[in-house]
N, C-alpha and C positions, 0 to 999 in steps of 0.2 A: 502644431507641429508643421514643418514645412512640407511642400508637396513631395519631396524626395522619398518620404516613407509611405506614400499612397499612390505612387506612380504604377505599381503593379497590382492588377486586380484580376481575379478569375471571374469570368462572366457567370452569373447564377444559372443553374439549370433547372429544368423541370423534371417531371417524372421519368423513368426510364423508358425508352422506346423499344420497338422490336429489334430496330438497328443495333442498339446498345447490346441487348441480351444475345442477339444472334452472333455478335462478334466474339463472344467467349470461346475459347477453346474447350476441348473436352476436359482438360485438366483443371482450367478455371472453373468450369461448371462443377466439376466434382468438389472443388473446394467450397464453392458457394452452396453446396447442398447442406452443409452444416450451419448455415445461418439461423438465428432464432426465428420463430414465426413472426409474420407480419412485416418482414423486411426482405426487400427485393434488390438483389446485387446489380449495381450499375458497372461498375469496374473495380478491379483489384488495384489498390493503391500501393500496398507493400506486402510482401511474403516474407515474414521474418523466422527465425528459429522456433519461436514460441508462439507467435501470434500472426494473424493475418489481418490487415486493415483494409476495410472496403468503403467506397463510395456507394451508398445505397438509398433506396427509397423506402421511407416509413409509410406503410399504408394507414396507420391510425393517425399520424400527425400530418399526413399529406405534405410532406417535405423531404428534401434530400438531407441525408445524415451521414455521418462517418460511424462506422462500426468496427470495433477491435474485437475479435473473437479468437479464443484459443484454438491452435491447430489441432485437428482430430486426434493425431498420435501423441499430443502432449496433454490432452485434457484431464487425464487421471493424475497428472503429477501434482501433489499439493502445492509446491512452490509456484507453479504456473497459475493454478486457480487462485491461490491467495493474492498474488501480485495483481492480477486482472480485477478480481473483486475489491481490493483495496483501492485501485484507482477509481473504480466505479463509486466506491463510498465517498471519496474526496470530491469528485465532480459533480455528484448528485446532491451532496449534503451542504457543500459550500457554494455561496453565489457571490461573484465579485465581477466587476465590468472588464477587468483584465485577466480573467481566468475563463479557460474554455468551459462552455456549459455542457453538463451531462444530463440526458434525458432519462435514461433507464439503465439498470443492471439486470443481467439474466445470468442465472446460475447454471442452466442446463439447455445448450452449452454455455460455458462461461463467456459472457460477452458484455461490452459497454457500448451504448448509444450515445454519440456526441453530436453537438451542433455542427454544421457545415460552415466553415469560415471562408470568406471570399478574397482574402488577401494573399500576400506572398510571405514566405519565411523571411525572418531577418537575415538568415544566411544568403537568400537570393538577393535581397535588396543590397547587401554589402557587396556581393559579386558585381552589381551594376555601378557601384561607387561607394567609398566610404562616407560617413555621415559627418555633418559639421557639429560644432559645439552645441547649438541649441537643440538640434535633433537628439544628440546623445543625452544631453540632460533630460529632455522630456522622456526619452526611453528609460533612462535610469529611475526617473520619478515614478514612471507607470509600473515598473518592475519592483521597486522597493514597496510600492503600495500593495501588489498582489502577494509579494513574499510576506509582507507584514501581516497580511490577512490570514495566509497559511500558518505562519508561525504562531499568532494569536490562538489559533485552533489546535495547536500542537502537532502541526504536520511540517515535514521538511520536503522540498521539492526533489533536491539531490541529483538534478541533471539540467541545470539552467545552462543554455547554450543558444547561439542564433537559430540553429535549426528547430529549437523548440519555442520559438516566439513568432507568431503570425502577426503581421502589420496590415491592418485593415482600415483604410481611411484615415490614417494617423493614430489609431488605437493599437497599442502592442497587447496581445493576448498570449498568455503563457499556456502552453499545451503539454501533452505526453507526460502524465504523472506516473508512468509505469514503474518509476524507481521510488516514489513517494514513500515515506516512512516516518515513524516516530522518532524523536531524538534518542540517542543510545548508541550503542555498539553496532557498527557497520560490517558488512561482509567485504573482505579485502578486495579491491579491484572493481567493485561494483560502481559503474559510471561510465562516462564517455572518455576515452583517452584523449588528452589534450585539454580536457575541461574539468576532470574530476579533482578534488582538493587532496592534499597530501594525506589527510587523516582518512579519506576514502581508499586511497591507494594501500594504505597500511592496514585497514580493518580497524581503526580506533574509533572513539566516541564521535558521533556526528551531532552537530549543533546548528544553530542559526547561522553560526559563522561559516558553515559549509556552504550554504547557499550564497552568502556574501562573496565567497571566493567565485563561484559560478557566475554571479553578477559581475564581478570585476572583470573576469576573462571576456565575457560577453561584450561590455562596454570598451575594453581595450581593442577587441576585434572590430567593433563598430568604427572606431576612430583609425584603426591602422591596417585592416584586412589581415592580421596576423595574430596569432595567439602566443602568450608568453613562453611556452615551451616547444612550440613547433608542432606541425601536424604529425600524426603517427607514421606517416610513410618516410619520415626523416629520422625517425627514432632508432637508436642502438637497441637491438633486440635483446642485448645482454643486460641492459638496464631498462626494463620495461617502463618504469615510471621515472623519467629524468628529473621531474620536479622534486624527487626525494633526494636526488644527488647533487643538484646544483641550484643557486639562486638565480632569480630573474634579474636582469640589469636594472639598476635604479630607475632609468628612464627608458621605457621601451621605445624602439624605433617608431617614429611617427608621433609621439606624444610630446615632442620637445615644442610644439607650436601651441599647445594648450595651456591655460593659466596654471601657475604653480599648484595652487590649492587643489585643482582637479587632478593634475598629475600625481600629486602627493597622496590623494585619495585613492586613486587606482592602484597606485603601488602598495598601498596599506590593504586594500581588499584582497590582494593576492600575497599577503604576508604568509611565510610557511607556518607561522604559528597562529592557530586559530584565535587565541587570547588577544593577539595584537591587531587583529582585524577590526574595523569600525562596526558599529552597530548599524541596522539600517536606518534608524533615525539620524544616526551621524552622516550617513551618505546623503539623505534627503537634505540635511541643513546646509550641505556645500552645494548641491544642485538647485535647490529651490529659488536661488536668486537668479538663475540663468534662463528662466522661462516666465512668460506672462501670466499664465493661468494654471499653476501647479495642481495636479490632482490631489485629492485627500489621501492621507496615509492610512493604510490598513483597511 
């Protein structure tokens, strides 16, 4: 992969210093009090409705880790516990070079301990400039490989998007399996607006084709810095899921310069009909000839 996908890196850190911990506000310190034993907070990375995500120091492993922990006021909710423990099950039982590695799952409080990745998200890379054909092909092959691995073990990611891909020295790593689930009926609207498939918006059956949709949208954005149905800020609130009401143009803006077979592939990935989308092996078959050393599938 060309240097464009490895130009942003986060400098590795050591253990937490007094300065790190002294910089916590009282509110942040209160949040940190709910961390599992053996994990020392360094910084609060995100404060969500259900979860807090921390940069932390793992005393046992003597390394920096990422910890996702249920917020104190939500820990008794079965849905919150189940989603977090399900994510932990996936990342601690499956191993793949393009899947974030899980170290441990805690039940009380519900938490998942993950490896710290040193790269930038694909979303940040795209903000710095769209990718060329070779980079998108390599990215697509790496993502088809990890998605194939998940699907082989009967898991769906269900939230494939540039913000959930970290690029570290040319290696794309799929992160955030908080929506991961088994194939079958889905909850209407569960996913990220602008990236979720029509069947997710409608609460229909979710299959491997649902992840193919997310893959297609991600690769289109890597080429064009745009998503097929626009970002949520431009959406008509009366039609929350515009992809249900209108079709994407045959050739999204910015894709007219890529080879026809790649353009046709991406358009097929975001077909409104899941049955019409290509399989991951079909995606790989188109992309594999565009790179020198393709990764293995699955």
